[in-house]
PLY file of the C-alpha trace (Angstrom):
ply
format ascii 1.0
element vertex 98
property float x
property float y
property float z
element edge 97
property int vertex1
property int vertex2
end_header
-8.38 -27.18 20.45
-8.59 -26.49 16.73
-10.60 -23.32 17.38
-7.92 -22.06 19.79
-5.21 -22.76 17.22
-7.13 -20.90 14.52
-7.67 -17.97 16.88
-3.96 -17.88 17.66
-3.08 -17.88 13.96
-5.63 -15.11 13.32
-4.17 -13.05 16.15
-0.65 -13.52 14.83
-1.71 -12.47 11.32
-3.45 -9.40 12.73
-0.29 -8.51 14.66
1.84 -8.86 11.53
-0.64 -6.82 9.49
-0.81 -3.96 11.99
2.75 -3.79 13.34
4.77 -5.82 10.84
5.77 -2.92 8.60
7.01 -0.81 11.48
8.89 -3.66 13.15
10.50 -4.79 9.89
11.62 -1.25 9.09
13.07 -0.66 12.57
14.84 -4.02 12.80
16.14 -3.68 9.24
17.43 -0.16 9.87
19.18 -1.28 13.05
20.78 -4.30 11.37
21.90 -2.23 8.39
23.56 0.33 10.67
25.20 -2.40 12.75
26.49 -4.20 9.66
27.85 -1.01 8.14
29.49 -0.15 11.45
31.16 -3.56 11.70
32.52 -3.27 8.17
33.72 0.29 8.74
35.34 -0.29 12.12
36.78 -3.79 11.84
36.84 -4.56 8.13
35.14 -7.88 8.83
33.27 -9.00 5.71
30.57 -10.72 7.78
29.17 -7.27 8.46
28.25 -7.02 4.79
25.89 -9.98 5.19
24.26 -8.34 8.22
23.98 -5.13 6.22
22.29 -6.94 3.31
19.84 -8.69 5.63
19.04 -5.35 7.25
18.36 -3.71 3.90
16.13 -6.63 2.86
14.11 -6.36 6.08
13.85 -2.60 5.69
12.52 -3.00 2.14
10.09 -5.71 3.26
8.75 -3.33 5.90
8.24 -0.61 3.32
6.52 -3.07 1.00
4.12 -4.10 3.76
3.45 -0.44 4.60
2.75 0.30 0.93
0.43 -2.70 0.74
-1.60 -1.36 3.67
-1.59 2.36 2.81
-1.22 2.38 -0.99
1.81 4.66 -0.74
5.42 4.25 0.28
6.76 5.66 3.53
10.15 6.47 2.00
11.00 8.02 -1.38
14.04 5.72 -1.59
11.90 2.60 -1.14
9.43 3.92 -3.73
12.25 4.49 -6.20
13.73 1.03 -5.64
10.41 -0.79 -5.98
9.17 1.21 -8.96
12.49 1.12 -10.79
13.89 -2.35 -10.15
11.09 -4.64 -8.92
8.67 -6.34 -11.30
5.32 -4.58 -11.65
3.49 -7.40 -9.89
5.49 -6.66 -6.71
4.54 -2.99 -6.63
1.52 -2.68 -4.30
0.88 0.95 -5.26
0.29 0.45 -8.97
-3.22 0.72 -10.38
-5.12 -2.43 -11.18
-3.37 -4.85 -8.86
-4.52 -8.00 -10.59
-2.00 -10.79 -10.47
0 1
1 2
2 3
3 4
4 5
5 6
6 7
7 8
8 9
9 10
10 11
11 12
12 13
13 14
14 15
15 16
16 17
17 18
18 19
19 20
20 21
21 22
22 23
23 24
24 25
25 26
26 27
27 28
28 29
29 30
30 31
31 32
32 33
33 34
34 35
35 36
36 37
37 38
38 39
39 40
40 41
41 42
42 43
43 44
44 45
45 46
46 47
47 48
48 49
49 50
50 51
51 52
52 53
53 54
54 55
55 56
56 57
57 58
58 59
59 60
60 61
61 62
62 63
63 64
64 65
65 66
66 67
67 68
68 69
69 70
70 71
71 72
72 73
73 74
74 75
75 76
76 77
77 78
78 79
79 80
80 81
81 82
82 83
83 84
84 85
85 86
86 87
87 88
88 89
89 90
90 91
91 92
92 93
93 94
94 95
95 96
96 97
């Protein structure tokens, strides 16, 4: 039973490692567009929260992609991480010792 649980956890981590960046970017992009659309069309402020969550997921997807490939998929994400994030959160910098 413990071996099956460990195998399931390993499979889930492998899934997140391989497809997590793409899924996070797609879901984040969709949520950001939906939130911006809600704010633009109805003026409902709850759309701003959905927009912020979408942007956070989109950035998390780019961070995971950069961690795997040592480069960012988007110039905007690269700018945001290199300009505003602490150096320890930048997976593309040289000498990634924490």
